[in-house]
Jmol script that loads the backbone (N, CA, C; Angstrom):
load data "model"
ATOM      1  N   MET A   1     144.961  55.724 103.876  1.00  0.00           N
ATOM      2  CA  MET A   1     145.428  55.842 102.510  1.00  0.00           C
ATOM      3  C   MET A   1     144.530  56.820 101.753  1.00  0.00           C
ATOM      4  N   ALA A   2     145.114  57.632 100.905  1.00  0.00           N
ATOM      5  CA  ALA A   2     144.370  58.651 100.168  1.00  0.00           C
ATOM      6  C   ALA A   2     143.469  58.014  99.118  1.00  0.00           C
ATOM      7  N   GLU A   3     142.358  58.670  98.869  1.00  0.00           N
ATOM      8  CA  GLU A   3     141.393  58.199  97.880  1.00  0.00           C
ATOM      9  C   GLU A   3     141.879  58.584  96.478  1.00  0.00           C
ATOM     10  N   PHE A   4     141.782  57.658  95.553  1.00  0.00           N
ATOM     11  CA  PHE A   4     142.201  57.900  94.172  1.00  0.00           C
ATOM     12  C   PHE A   4     141.090  58.625  93.428  1.00  0.00           C
ATOM     13  N   ASP A   5     141.426  59.690  92.713  1.00  0.00           N
ATOM     14  CA  ASP A   5     140.458  60.465  91.957  1.00  0.00           C
ATOM     15  C   ASP A   5     140.622  60.164  90.467  1.00  0.00           C
ATOM     16  N   TYR A   6     139.703  59.369  89.936  1.00  0.00           N
ATOM     17  CA  TYR A   6     139.778  58.966  88.531  1.00  0.00           C
ATOM     18  C   TYR A   6     139.592  60.148  87.588  1.00  0.00           C
ATOM     19  N   ASN A   7     138.737  61.079  87.955  1.00  0.00           N
ATOM     20  CA  ASN A   7     138.492  62.222  87.069  1.00  0.00           C
ATOM     21  C   ASN A   7     139.741  63.075  86.867  1.00  0.00           C
ATOM     22  N   ARG A   8     140.511  63.267  87.933  1.00  0.00           N
ATOM     23  CA  ARG A   8     141.764  64.028  87.778  1.00  0.00           C
ATOM     24  C   ARG A   8     142.750  63.274  86.900  1.00  0.00           C
ATOM     25  N   ALA A   9     142.825  61.965  87.099  1.00  0.00           N
ATOM     26  CA  ALA A   9     143.744  61.161  86.285  1.00  0.00           C
ATOM     27  C   ALA A   9     143.350  61.202  84.813  1.00  0.00           C
ATOM     28  N   ILE A  10     142.067  61.079  84.542  1.00  0.00           N
ATOM     29  CA  ILE A  10     141.588  61.135  83.154  1.00  0.00           C
ATOM     30  C   ILE A  10     141.824  62.514  82.558  1.00  0.00           C
ATOM     31  N   SER A  11     141.671  63.557  83.362  1.00  0.00           N
ATOM     32  CA  SER A  11     141.883  64.909  82.835  1.00  0.00           C
ATOM     33  C   SER A  11     143.352  65.194  82.547  1.00  0.00           C
ATOM     34  N   ARG A  12     144.269  64.480  83.213  1.00  0.00           N
ATOM     35  CA  ARG A  12     145.696  64.674  82.946  1.00  0.00           C
ATOM     36  C   ARG A  12     146.171  63.904  81.716  1.00  0.00           C
ATOM     37  N   LEU A  13     145.465  62.871  81.293  1.00  0.00           N
ATOM     38  CA  LEU A  13     145.916  62.059  80.157  1.00  0.00           C
ATOM     39  C   LEU A  13     146.153  62.861  78.880  1.00  0.00           C
ATOM     40  N   PRO A  14     145.243  63.753  78.462  1.00  0.00           N
ATOM     41  CA  PRO A  14     145.526  64.522  77.241  1.00  0.00           C
ATOM     42  C   PRO A  14     146.792  65.378  77.351  1.00  0.00           C
ATOM     43  N   ARG A  15     147.091  65.874  78.554  1.00  0.00           N
ATOM     44  CA  ARG A  15     148.326  66.665  78.713  1.00  0.00           C
ATOM     45  C   ARG A  15     149.566  65.784  78.568  1.00  0.00           C
ATOM     46  N   TRP A  16     149.520  64.591  79.152  1.00  0.00           N
ATOM     47  CA  TRP A  16     150.629  63.651  78.971  1.00  0.00           C
ATOM     48  C   TRP A  16     150.780  63.315  77.484  1.00  0.00           C
ATOM     49  N   LEU A  17     149.651  63.091  76.830  1.00  0.00           N
ATOM     50  CA  LEU A  17     149.673  62.733  75.415  1.00  0.00           C
ATOM     51  C   LEU A  17     150.267  63.866  74.584  1.00  0.00           C
ATOM     52  N   LEU A  18     149.863  65.098  74.872  1.00  0.00           N
ATOM     53  CA  LEU A  18     150.402  66.251  74.145  1.00  0.00           C
ATOM     54  C   LEU A  18     151.909  66.385  74.354  1.00  0.00           C
ATOM     55  N   ALA A  19     152.351  66.206  75.592  1.00  0.00           N
ATOM     56  CA  ALA A  19     153.789  66.310  75.874  1.00  0.00           C
ATOM     57  C   ALA A  19     154.577  65.232  75.134  1.00  0.00           C
ATOM     58  N   LEU A  20     154.091  63.989  75.175  1.00  0.00           N
ATOM     59  CA  LEU A  20     154.786  62.910  74.477  1.00  0.00           C
ATOM     60  C   LEU A  20     154.760  63.106  72.967  1.00  0.00           C
ATOM     61  N   ALA A  21     153.634  63.573  72.437  1.00  0.00           N
ATOM     62  CA  ALA A  21     153.535  63.808  70.995  1.00  0.00           C
ATOM     63  C   ALA A  21     154.491  64.914  70.554  1.00  0.00           C
ATOM     64  N   THR A  22     154.595  65.962  71.354  1.00  0.00           N
ATOM     65  CA  THR A  22     155.494  67.074  71.016  1.00  0.00           C
ATOM     66  C   THR A  22     156.947  66.630  71.042  1.00  0.00           C
ATOM     67  N   VAL A  23     157.333  65.986  72.133  1.00  0.00           N
ATOM     68  CA  VAL A  23     158.726  65.529  72.252  1.00  0.00           C
ATOM     69  C   VAL A  23     159.047  64.496  71.173  1.00  0.00           C
ATOM     70  N   GLY A  24     158.130  63.567  70.953  1.00  0.00           N
ATOM     71  CA  GLY A  24     158.357  62.522  69.952  1.00  0.00           C
ATOM     72  C   GLY A  24     158.441  63.075  68.545  1.00  0.00           C
ATOM     73  N   THR A  25     157.591  64.033  68.221  1.00  0.00           N
ATOM     74  CA  THR A  25     157.613  64.615  66.881  1.00  0.00           C
ATOM     75  C   THR A  25     158.891  65.413  66.649  1.00  0.00           C
ATOM     76  N   ILE A  26     159.306  66.183  67.643  1.00  0.00           N
ATOM     77  CA  ILE A  26     160.554  66.959  67.501  1.00  0.00           C
ATOM     78  C   ILE A  26     161.750  66.024  67.366  1.00  0.00           C
ATOM     79  N   TYR A  27     161.793  64.995  68.201  1.00  0.00           N
ATOM     80  CA  TYR A  27     162.897  64.032  68.122  1.00  0.00           C
ATOM     81  C   TYR A  27     162.916  63.346  66.760  1.00  0.00           C
ATOM     82  N   THR A  28     161.748  62.924  66.292  1.00  0.00           N
ATOM     83  CA  THR A  28     161.675  62.228  65.006  1.00  0.00           C
ATOM     84  C   THR A  28     162.050  63.166  63.862  1.00  0.00           C
ATOM     85  N   LEU A  29     161.670  64.431  63.957  1.00  0.00           N
ATOM     86  CA  LEU A  29     162.026  65.404  62.930  1.00  0.00           C
ATOM     87  C   LEU A  29     163.536  65.579  62.858  1.00  0.00           C
ATOM     88  N   VAL A  30     164.169  65.743  64.005  1.00  0.00           N
ATOM     89  CA  VAL A  30     165.618  65.951  64.039  1.00  0.00           C
ATOM     90  C   VAL A  30     166.358  64.696  63.598  1.00  0.00           C
ATOM     91  N   ARG A  31     165.899  63.555  64.068  1.00  0.00           N
ATOM     92  CA  ARG A  31     166.625  62.303  63.828  1.00  0.00           C
ATOM     93  C   ARG A  31     166.354  61.690  62.445  1.00  0.00           C
ATOM     94  N   TYR A  32     165.069  61.715  61.990  1.00  0.00           N
ATOM     95  CA  TYR A  32     164.711  60.972  60.783  1.00  0.00           C
ATOM     96  C   TYR A  32     164.144  61.815  59.642  1.00  0.00           C
ATOM     97  N   GLY A  33     163.775  63.058  59.900  1.00  0.00           N
ATOM     98  CA  GLY A  33     163.291  63.911  58.819  1.00  0.00           C
ATOM     99  C   GLY A  33     161.789  64.145  58.849  1.00  0.00           C
ATOM    100  N   VAL A  34     161.351  64.922  57.872  1.00  0.00           N
ATOM    101  CA  VAL A  34     159.966  65.393  57.821  1.00  0.00           C
ATOM    102  C   VAL A  34     158.977  64.257  57.583  1.00  0.00           C
ATOM    103  N   SER A  35     159.303  63.321  56.718  1.00  0.00           N
ATOM    104  CA  SER A  35     158.384  62.233  56.400  1.00  0.00           C
ATOM    105  C   SER A  35     158.040  61.402  57.635  1.00  0.00           C
ATOM    106  N   HIS A  36     159.043  61.084  58.420  1.00  0.00           N
ATOM    107  CA  HIS A  36     158.814  60.297  59.632  1.00  0.00           C
ATOM    108  C   HIS A  36     158.151  61.130  60.726  1.00  0.00           C
ATOM    109  N   ALA A  37     158.545  62.404  60.845  1.00  0.00           N
ATOM    110  CA  ALA A  37     157.938  63.273  61.858  1.00  0.00           C
ATOM    111  C   ALA A  37     156.457  63.493  61.557  1.00  0.00           C
ATOM    112  N   GLY A  38     156.113  63.674  60.294  1.00  0.00           N
ATOM    113  CA  GLY A  38     154.712  63.826  59.927  1.00  0.00           C
ATOM    114  C   GLY A  38     153.916  62.564  60.227  1.00  0.00           C
ATOM    115  N   GLY A  39     154.511  61.415  59.961  1.00  0.00           N
ATOM    116  CA  GLY A  39     153.850  60.153  60.287  1.00  0.00           C
ATOM    117  C   GLY A  39     153.650  59.993  61.780  1.00  0.00           C
ATOM    118  N   PHE A  40     154.665  60.328  62.557  1.00  0.00           N
ATOM    119  CA  PHE A  40     154.545  60.229  64.014  1.00  0.00           C
ATOM    120  C   PHE A  40     153.462  61.168  64.525  1.00  0.00           C
ATOM    121  N   LEU A  41     153.445  62.392  64.024  1.00  0.00           N
ATOM    122  CA  LEU A  41     152.433  63.360  64.445  1.00  0.00           C
ATOM    123  C   LEU A  41     151.030  62.888  64.065  1.00  0.00           C
ATOM    124  N   LEU A  42     150.885  62.337  62.877  1.00  0.00           N
ATOM    125  CA  LEU A  42     149.591  61.822  62.451  1.00  0.00           C
ATOM    126  C   LEU A  42     149.143  60.666  63.348  1.00  0.00           C
ATOM    127  N   GLY A  43     150.074  59.789  63.708  1.00  0.00           N
ATOM    128  CA  GLY A  43     149.740  58.691  64.622  1.00  0.00           C
ATOM    129  C   GLY A  43     149.352  59.201  65.999  1.00  0.00           C
ATOM    130  N   ALA A  44     150.032  60.237  66.472  1.00  0.00           N
ATOM    131  CA  ALA A  44     149.708  60.812  67.781  1.00  0.00           C
ATOM    132  C   ALA A  44     148.332  61.482  67.757  1.00  0.00           C
ATOM    133  N   ILE A  45     147.999  62.133  66.655  1.00  0.00           N
ATOM    134  CA  ILE A  45     146.669  62.732  66.528  1.00  0.00           C
ATOM    135  C   ILE A  45     145.599  61.648  66.524  1.00  0.00           C
ATOM    136  N   ALA A  46     145.868  60.562  65.814  1.00  0.00           N
ATOM    137  CA  ALA A  46     144.921  59.439  65.801  1.00  0.00           C
ATOM    138  C   ALA A  46     144.774  58.843  67.206  1.00  0.00           C
ATOM    139  N   ALA A  47     145.862  58.804  67.969  1.00  0.00           N
ATOM    140  CA  ALA A  47     145.794  58.305  69.343  1.00  0.00           C
ATOM    141  C   ALA A  47     144.938  59.219  70.208  1.00  0.00           C
ATOM    142  N   TRP A  48     145.046  60.528  70.006  1.00  0.00           N
ATOM    143  CA  TRP A  48     144.230  61.471  70.765  1.00  0.00           C
ATOM    144  C   TRP A  48     142.748  61.307  70.415  1.00  0.00           C
ATOM    145  N   VAL A  49     142.456  61.176  69.126  1.00  0.00           N
ATOM    146  CA  VAL A  49     141.062  60.966  68.704  1.00  0.00           C
ATOM    147  C   VAL A  49     140.535  59.668  69.298  1.00  0.00           C
ATOM    148  N   ASN A  50     141.355  58.619  69.284  1.00  0.00           N
ATOM    149  CA  ASN A  50     140.961  57.345  69.873  1.00  0.00           C
ATOM    150  C   ASN A  50     140.683  57.500  71.371  1.00  0.00           C
ATOM    151  N   LEU A  51     141.517  58.241  72.072  1.00  0.00           N
ATOM    152  CA  LEU A  51     141.297  58.480  73.503  1.00  0.00           C
ATOM    153  C   LEU A  51     139.964  59.181  73.731  1.00  0.00           C
ATOM    154  N   LYS A  52     139.658  60.179  72.920  1.00  0.00           N
ATOM    155  CA  LYS A  52     138.384  60.896  73.062  1.00  0.00           C
ATOM    156  C   LYS A  52     137.195  59.982  72.776  1.00  0.00           C
ATOM    157  N   LEU A  53     137.309  59.114  71.770  1.00  0.00           N
ATOM    158  CA  LEU A  53     136.225  58.176  71.471  1.00  0.00           C
ATOM    159  C   LEU A  53     136.008  57.187  72.610  1.00  0.00           C
ATOM    160  N   VAL A  54     137.092  56.682  73.170  1.00  0.00           N
ATOM    161  CA  VAL A  54     136.986  55.734  74.282  1.00  0.00           C
ATOM    162  C   VAL A  54     136.419  56.428  75.515  1.00  0.00           C
ATOM    163  N   GLU A  55     136.875  57.653  75.766  1.00  0.00           N
ATOM    164  CA  GLU A  55     136.371  58.411  76.916  1.00  0.00           C
ATOM    165  C   GLU A  55     134.871  58.669  76.776  1.00  0.00           C
ATOM    166  N   ARG A  56     134.452  59.033  75.573  1.00  0.00           N
ATOM    167  CA  ARG A  56     133.030  59.277  75.337  1.00  0.00           C
ATOM    168  C   ARG A  56     132.211  57.996  75.516  1.00  0.00           C
ATOM    169  N   ALA A  57     132.742  56.876  75.032  1.00  0.00           N
ATOM    170  CA  ALA A  57     132.037  55.598  75.193  1.00  0.00           C
ATOM    171  C   ALA A  57     131.945  55.216  76.668  1.00  0.00           C
ATOM    172  N   ALA A  58     133.014  55.456  77.429  1.00  0.00           N
ATOM    173  CA  ALA A  58     133.000  55.122  78.855  1.00  0.00           C
ATOM    174  C   ALA A  58     132.005  56.000  79.606  1.00  0.00           C
ATOM    175  N   ARG A  59     131.946  57.282  79.266  1.00  0.00           N
ATOM    176  CA  ARG A  59     130.964  58.167  79.910  1.00  0.00           C
ATOM    177  C   ARG A  59     129.537  57.743  79.567  1.00  0.00           C
ATOM    178  N   ARG A  60     129.354  57.293  78.360  1.00  0.00           N
ATOM    179  CA  ARG A  60     128.029  56.836  77.946  1.00  0.00           C
ATOM    180  C   ARG A  60     127.615  55.600  78.736  1.00  0.00           C
ATOM    181  N   VAL A  61     128.539  54.675  78.939  1.00  0.00           N
ATOM    182  CA  VAL A  61     128.234  53.461  79.697  1.00  0.00           C
ATOM    183  C   VAL A  61     127.895  53.801  81.144  1.00  0.00           C
ATOM    184  N   THR A  62     128.660  54.703  81.753  1.00  0.00           N
ATOM    185  CA  THR A  62     128.362  55.067  83.139  1.00  0.00           C
ATOM    186  C   THR A  62     127.047  55.823  83.238  1.00  0.00           C
ATOM    187  N   THR A  63     126.717  56.620  82.227  1.00  0.00           N
ATOM    188  CA  THR A  63     125.442  57.333  82.233  1.00  0.00           C
ATOM    189  C   THR A  63     124.289  56.344  82.111  1.00  0.00           C
ATOM    190  N   LEU A  64     124.433  55.372  81.234  1.00  0.00           N
ATOM    191  CA  LEU A  64     123.375  54.389  81.035  1.00  0.00           C
ATOM    192  C   LEU A  64     123.242  53.436  82.223  1.00  0.00           C
ATOM    193  N   SER A  65     124.307  53.291  82.994  1.00  0.00           N
ATOM    194  CA  SER A  65     124.230  52.394  84.150  1.00  0.00           C
ATOM    195  C   SER A  65     123.591  53.073  85.358  1.00  0.00           C
ATOM    196  N   GLY A  66     123.266  54.359  85.229  1.00  0.00           N
ATOM    197  CA  GLY A  66     122.569  55.046  86.302  1.00  0.00           C
ATOM    198  C   GLY A  66     123.443  55.939  87.150  1.00  0.00           C
ATOM    199  N   GLU A  67     124.738  55.988  86.876  1.00  0.00           N
ATOM    200  CA  GLU A  67     125.630  56.820  87.671  1.00  0.00           C
ATOM    201  C   GLU A  67     125.692  58.253  87.157  1.00  0.00           C
ATOM    202  N   GLY A  68     125.251  58.480  85.930  1.00  0.00           N
ATOM    203  CA  GLY A  68     125.331  59.818  85.344  1.00  0.00           C
ATOM    204  C   GLY A  68     124.026  60.564  85.490  1.00  0.00           C
ATOM    205  N   GLU A  69     123.949  61.738  84.865  1.00  0.00           N
ATOM    206  CA  GLU A  69     122.780  62.591  84.991  1.00  0.00           C
ATOM    207  C   GLU A  69     121.663  62.129  84.062  1.00  0.00           C
ATOM    208  N   GLU A  70     121.774  62.489  82.795  1.00  0.00           N
ATOM    209  CA  GLU A  70     120.740  62.161  81.833  1.00  0.00           C
ATOM    210  C   GLU A  70     121.327  61.294  80.735  1.00  0.00           C
ATOM    211  N   PRO A  71     120.532  60.376  80.204  1.00  0.00           N
ATOM    212  CA  PRO A  71     121.059  59.586  79.088  1.00  0.00           C
ATOM    213  C   PRO A  71     121.258  60.462  77.855  1.00  0.00           C
ATOM    214  N   PRO A  72     122.353  60.254  77.135  1.00  0.00           N
ATOM    215  CA  PRO A  72     122.605  61.045  75.929  1.00  0.00           C
ATOM    216  C   PRO A  72     121.676  60.605  74.802  1.00  0.00           C
ATOM    217  N   ALA A  73     121.721  61.350  73.717  1.00  0.00           N
ATOM    218  CA  ALA A  73     120.918  60.987  72.554  1.00  0.00           C
ATOM    219  C   ALA A  73     121.314  59.590  72.085  1.00  0.00           C
ATOM    220  N   ARG A  74     120.339  58.811  71.737  1.00  0.00           N
ATOM    221  CA  ARG A  74     120.571  57.410  71.385  1.00  0.00           C
ATOM    222  C   ARG A  74     121.189  57.308  69.996  1.00  0.00           C
ATOM    223  N   ARG A  75     122.347  56.664  69.937  1.00  0.00           N
ATOM    224  CA  ARG A  75     122.970  56.369  68.653  1.00  0.00           C
ATOM    225  C   ARG A  75     123.539  54.968  68.776  1.00  0.00           C
ATOM    226  N   GLY A  76     123.237  54.138  67.837  1.00  0.00           N
ATOM    227  CA  GLY A  76     123.638  52.747  67.907  1.00  0.00           C
ATOM    228  C   GLY A  76     125.094  52.524  67.566  1.00  0.00           C
ATOM    229  N   ALA A  77     125.442  51.260  67.529  1.00  0.00           N
ATOM    230  CA  ALA A  77     126.806  50.874  67.204  1.00  0.00           C
ATOM    231  C   ALA A  77     127.149  51.221  65.760  1.00  0.00           C
ATOM    232  N   GLY A  78     126.138  51.349  64.921  1.00  0.00           N
ATOM    233  CA  GLY A  78     126.375  51.710  63.523  1.00  0.00           C
ATOM    234  C   GLY A  78     127.016  53.081  63.392  1.00  0.00           C
ATOM    235  N   GLY A  79     126.565  54.038  64.213  1.00  0.00           N
ATOM    236  CA  GLY A  79     127.153  55.374  64.173  1.00  0.00           C
ATOM    237  C   GLY A  79     128.603  55.373  64.606  1.00  0.00           C
ATOM    238  N   LEU A  80     128.913  54.599  65.641  1.00  0.00           N
ATOM    239  CA  LEU A  80     130.300  54.491  66.098  1.00  0.00           C
ATOM    240  C   LEU A  80     131.165  53.819  65.040  1.00  0.00           C
ATOM    241  N   PHE A  81     130.615  52.802  64.384  1.00  0.00           N
ATOM    242  CA  PHE A  81     131.352  52.111  63.324  1.00  0.00           C
ATOM    243  C   PHE A  81     131.636  53.056  62.158  1.00  0.00           C
ATOM    244  N   ILE A  82     130.657  53.867  61.799  1.00  0.00           N
ATOM    245  CA  ILE A  82     130.845  54.813  60.697  1.00  0.00           C
ATOM    246  C   ILE A  82     131.898  55.858  61.059  1.00  0.00           C
ATOM    247  N   GLN A  83     131.872  56.359  62.300  1.00  0.00           N
ATOM    248  CA  GLN A  83     132.888  57.319  62.741  1.00  0.00           C
ATOM    249  C   GLN A  83     134.285  56.705  62.678  1.00  0.00           C
ATOM    250  N   PHE A  84     134.422  55.503  63.217  1.00  0.00           N
ATOM    251  CA  PHE A  84     135.731  54.855  63.243  1.00  0.00           C
ATOM    252  C   PHE A  84     136.204  54.533  61.826  1.00  0.00           C
ATOM    253  N   SER A  85     135.284  54.087  60.969  1.00  0.00           N
ATOM    254  CA  SER A  85     135.646  53.796  59.577  1.00  0.00           C
ATOM    255  C   SER A  85     136.095  55.067  58.860  1.00  0.00           C
ATOM    256  N   GLY A  86     135.399  56.171  59.124  1.00  0.00           N
ATOM    257  CA  GLY A  86     135.797  57.446  58.531  1.00  0.00           C
ATOM    258  C   GLY A  86     137.178  57.880  58.992  1.00  0.00           C
ATOM    259  N   LEU A  87     137.465  57.667  60.267  1.00  0.00           N
ATOM    260  CA  LEU A  87     138.790  58.002  60.800  1.00  0.00           C
ATOM    261  C   LEU A  87     139.874  57.173  60.114  1.00  0.00           C
ATOM    262  N   ILE A  88     139.647  55.871  60.014  1.00  0.00           N
ATOM    263  CA  ILE A  88     140.631  54.982  59.388  1.00  0.00           C
ATOM    264  C   ILE A  88     140.812  55.343  57.910  1.00  0.00           C
ATOM    265  N   LEU A  89     139.719  55.593  57.214  1.00  0.00           N
ATOM    266  CA  LEU A  89     139.798  55.957  55.809  1.00  0.00           C
ATOM    267  C   LEU A  89     140.540  57.282  55.628  1.00  0.00           C
ATOM    268  N   GLY A  90     140.245  58.260  56.483  1.00  0.00           N
ATOM    269  CA  GLY A  90     140.945  59.537  56.411  1.00  0.00           C
ATOM    270  C   GLY A  90     142.445  59.395  56.641  1.00  0.00           C
ATOM    271  N   VAL A  91     142.821  58.600  57.625  1.00  0.00           N
ATOM    272  CA  VAL A  91     144.239  58.374  57.896  1.00  0.00           C
ATOM    273  C   VAL A  91     144.895  57.661  56.712  1.00  0.00           C
ATOM    274  N   PHE A  92     144.208  56.677  56.149  1.00  0.00           N
ATOM    275  CA  PHE A  92     144.757  55.945  55.006  1.00  0.00           C
ATOM    276  C   PHE A  92     145.007  56.880  53.820  1.00  0.00           C
ATOM    277  N   VAL A  93     144.033  57.741  53.522  1.00  0.00           N
ATOM    278  CA  VAL A  93     144.181  58.666  52.392  1.00  0.00           C
ATOM    279  C   VAL A  93     145.325  59.643  52.656  1.00  0.00           C
ATOM    280  N   ILE A  94     145.391  60.178  53.863  1.00  0.00           N
ATOM    281  CA  ILE A  94     146.470  61.114  54.187  1.00  0.00           C
ATOM    282  C   ILE A  94     147.833  60.425  54.071  1.00  0.00           C
ATOM    283  N   MET A  95     147.912  59.199  54.552  1.00  0.00           N
ATOM    284  CA  MET A  95     149.190  58.473  54.489  1.00  0.00           C
ATOM    285  C   MET A  95     149.606  58.215  53.042  1.00  0.00           C
ATOM    286  N   GLN A  96     148.662  57.857  52.189  1.00  0.00           N
ATOM    287  CA  GLN A  96     148.981  57.567  50.798  1.00  0.00           C
ATOM    288  C   GLN A  96     149.350  58.823  50.012  1.00  0.00           C
ATOM    289  N   VAL A  97     148.626  59.899  50.246  1.00  0.00           N
ATOM    290  CA  VAL A  97     148.849  61.126  49.479  1.00  0.00           C
ATOM    291  C   VAL A  97     150.090  61.868  49.967  1.00  0.00           C
ATOM    292  N   SER A  98     150.304  61.913  51.281  1.00  0.00           N
ATOM    293  CA  SER A  98     151.380  62.731  51.839  1.00  0.00           C
ATOM    294  C   SER A  98     152.743  62.074  51.774  1.00  0.00           C
ATOM    295  N   GLY A  99     152.792  60.771  51.771  1.00  0.00           N
ATOM    296  CA  GLY A  99     154.075  60.081  51.782  1.00  0.00           C
ATOM    297  C   GLY A  99     154.675  59.964  53.168  1.00  0.00           C
ATOM    298  N   PHE A 100     153.871  60.175  54.208  1.00  0.00           N
ATOM    299  CA  PHE A 100     154.358  60.006  55.579  1.00  0.00           C
ATOM    300  C   PHE A 100     154.698  58.537  55.839  1.00  0.00           C
ATOM    301  N   SER A 101     155.598  58.331  56.750  1.00  0.00           N
ATOM    302  CA  SER A 101     156.036  56.984  57.101  1.00  0.00           C
ATOM    303  C   SER A 101     154.949  56.251  57.887  1.00  0.00           C
ATOM    304  N   THR A 102     154.571  55.083  57.407  1.00  0.00           N
ATOM    305  CA  THR A 102     153.560  54.272  58.081  1.00  0.00           C
ATOM    306  C   THR A 102     154.096  53.739  59.404  1.00  0.00           C
ATOM    307  N   LEU A 103     155.337  53.338  59.426  1.00  0.00           N
ATOM    308  CA  LEU A 103     155.943  52.824  60.654  1.00  0.00           C
ATOM    309  C   LEU A 103     156.009  53.913  61.732  1.00  0.00           C
ATOM    310  N   ALA A 104     156.332  55.130  61.334  1.00  0.00           N
ATOM    311  CA  ALA A 104     156.373  56.236  62.286  1.00  0.00           C
ATOM    312  C   ALA A 104     154.971  56.567  62.792  1.00  0.00           C
ATOM    313  N   ALA A 105     153.959  56.466  61.924  1.00  0.00           N
ATOM    314  CA  ALA A 105     152.584  56.699  62.358  1.00  0.00           C
ATOM    315  C   ALA A 105     152.160  55.639  63.365  1.00  0.00           C
ATOM    316  N   PHE A 106     152.559  54.406  63.128  1.00  0.00           N
ATOM    317  CA  PHE A 106     152.255  53.337  64.065  1.00  0.00           C
ATOM    318  C   PHE A 106     152.925  53.603  65.411  1.00  0.00           C
ATOM    319  N   ALA A 107     154.163  54.077  65.382  1.00  0.00           N
ATOM    320  CA  ALA A 107     154.858  54.429  66.627  1.00  0.00           C
ATOM    321  C   ALA A 107     154.171  55.602  67.321  1.00  0.00           C
ATOM    322  N   GLY A 108     153.700  56.569  66.556  1.00  0.00           N
ATOM    323  CA  GLY A 108     152.996  57.712  67.128  1.00  0.00           C
ATOM    324  C   GLY A 108     151.695  57.322  67.801  1.00  0.00           C
ATOM    325  N   PHE A 109     151.066  56.262  67.318  1.00  0.00           N
ATOM    326  CA  PHE A 109     149.812  55.805  67.915  1.00  0.00           C
ATOM    327  C   PHE A 109     150.038  55.279  69.333  1.00  0.00           C
ATOM    328  N   PHE A 110     151.277  54.926  69.656  1.00  0.00           N
ATOM    329  CA  PHE A 110     151.585  54.406  70.986  1.00  0.00           C
ATOM    330  C   PHE A 110     151.773  55.492  72.038  1.00  0.00           C
ATOM    331  N   VAL A 111     151.595  56.756  71.693  1.00  0.00           N
ATOM    332  CA  VAL A 111     151.713  57.793  72.721  1.00  0.00           C
ATOM    333  C   VAL A 111     150.585  57.708  73.740  1.00  0.00           C
ATOM    334  N   CYS A 112     149.444  57.177  73.350  1.00  0.00           N
ATOM    335  CA  CYS A 112     148.337  57.056  74.302  1.00  0.00           C
ATOM    336  C   CYS A 112     148.640  56.010  75.388  1.00  0.00           C
ATOM    337  N   PRO A 113     149.066  54.791  75.038  1.00  0.00           N
ATOM    338  CA  PRO A 113     149.458  53.866  76.107  1.00  0.00           C
ATOM    339  C   PRO A 113     150.645  54.378  76.927  1.00  0.00           C
ATOM    340  N   ALA A 114     151.568  55.080  76.273  1.00  0.00           N
ATOM    341  CA  ALA A 114     152.700  55.637  77.012  1.00  0.00           C
ATOM    342  C   ALA A 114     152.225  56.719  77.983  1.00  0.00           C
ATOM    343  N   ALA A 115     151.241  57.510  77.579  1.00  0.00           N
ATOM    344  CA  ALA A 115     150.676  58.530  78.474  1.00  0.00           C
ATOM    345  C   ALA A 115     149.987  57.872  79.663  1.00  0.00           C
ATOM    346  N   ALA A 116     149.299  56.777  79.423  1.00  0.00           N
ATOM    347  CA  ALA A 116     148.650  56.053  80.525  1.00  0.00           C
ATOM    348  C   ALA A 116     149.694  55.504  81.494  1.00  0.00           C
ATOM    349  N   LEU A 117     150.790  54.990  80.969  1.00  0.00           N
ATOM    350  CA  LEU A 117     151.863  54.501  81.840  1.00  0.00           C
ATOM    351  C   LEU A 117     152.490  55.631  82.638  1.00  0.00           C
ATOM    352  N   LEU A 118     152.690  56.787  82.013  1.00  0.00           N
ATOM    353  CA  LEU A 118     153.227  57.935  82.742  1.00  0.00           C
ATOM    354  C   LEU A 118     152.279  58.379  83.851  1.00  0.00           C
ATOM    355  N   GLU A 119     150.996  58.327  83.587  1.00  0.00           N
ATOM    356  CA  GLU A 119     150.015  58.688  84.612  1.00  0.00           C
ATOM    357  C   GLU A 119     150.062  57.710  85.780  1.00  0.00           C
ATOM    358  N   ILE A 120     150.231  56.433  85.495  1.00  0.00           N
ATOM    359  CA  ILE A 120     150.347  55.433  86.558  1.00  0.00           C
ATOM    360  C   ILE A 120     151.574  55.705  87.411  1.00  0.00           C
ATOM    361  N   VAL A 121     152.706  55.965  86.769  1.00  0.00           N
ATOM    362  CA  VAL A 121     153.932  56.267  87.510  1.00  0.00           C
ATOM    363  C   VAL A 121     153.752  57.532  88.334  1.00  0.00           C
ATOM    364  N   TYR A 122     153.126  58.554  87.752  1.00  0.00           N
ATOM    365  CA  TYR A 122     152.874  59.803  88.473  1.00  0.00           C
ATOM    366  C   TYR A 122     152.028  59.546  89.719  1.00  0.00           C
ATOM    367  N   GLU A 123     150.971  58.782  89.560  1.00  0.00           N
ATOM    368  CA  GLU A 123     150.103  58.481  90.704  1.00  0.00           C
ATOM    369  C   GLU A 123     150.846  57.689  91.773  1.00  0.00           C
ATOM    370  N   LEU A 124     151.677  56.762  91.363  1.00  0.00           N
ATOM    371  CA  LEU A 124     152.438  55.982  92.332  1.00  0.00           C
ATOM    372  C   LEU A 124     153.447  56.837  93.091  1.00  0.00           C
ATOM    373  N   LEU A 125     154.055  57.787  92.391  1.00  0.00           N
ATOM    374  CA  LEU A 125     155.056  58.643  93.029  1.00  0.00           C
ATOM    375  C   LEU A 125     154.421  59.703  93.935  1.00  0.00           C
ATOM    376  N   THR A 126     153.204  60.131  93.633  1.00  0.00           N
ATOM    377  CA  THR A 126     152.569  61.172  94.432  1.00  0.00           C
ATOM    378  C   THR A 126     151.532  60.623  95.401  1.00  0.00           C
ATOM    379  N   LEU A 127     151.453  59.332  95.526  1.00  0.00           N
ATOM    380  CA  LEU A 127     150.485  58.705  96.426  1.00  0.00           C
ATOM    381  C   LEU A 127     150.856  59.027  97.872  1.00  0.00           C
ATOM    382  N   LYS A 128     149.891  59.515  98.604  1.00  0.00           N
ATOM    383  CA  LYS A 128     150.120  59.841 100.010  1.00  0.00           C
ATOM    384  C   LYS A 128     149.610  58.688 100.857  1.00  0.00           C
ATOM    385  N   ARG A 129     150.454  58.228 101.727  1.00  0.00           N
ATOM    386  CA  ARG A 129     150.071  57.070 102.566  1.00  0.00           C
ATOM    387  C   ARG A 129     149.674  57.496 103.934  1.00  0.00           C
TER     388      ARG A 129
END
end "model"
wireframe off; spacefill off
backbone 0.3
color backbone group
């Protein structure tokens, strides 16, 4: 059975996310209008930022566990909390000022789990036995 390469799978996730965000935003624009499409796009951008934050945290954990090269600069949980709070506050302000649909933004945030599911299906279909 072929060996699974996690790094390739992780590197494909942003491409899946971009494809789903593009298709979803265009569909939402055509079907529901600019307000909903903007909300969906904003949710998809937040999903991408969330993916990058999780990826960075996972790399940090593997580095600290001894599997990586050098430990990164030390920053506590407070820095991560401030970053995440800033992201949430920024999204809240944009949603309130722009008039984008909150429900569409919530739907757009699901492009990341959908991208992960697409990657799983891709790996299952291309698995060499």
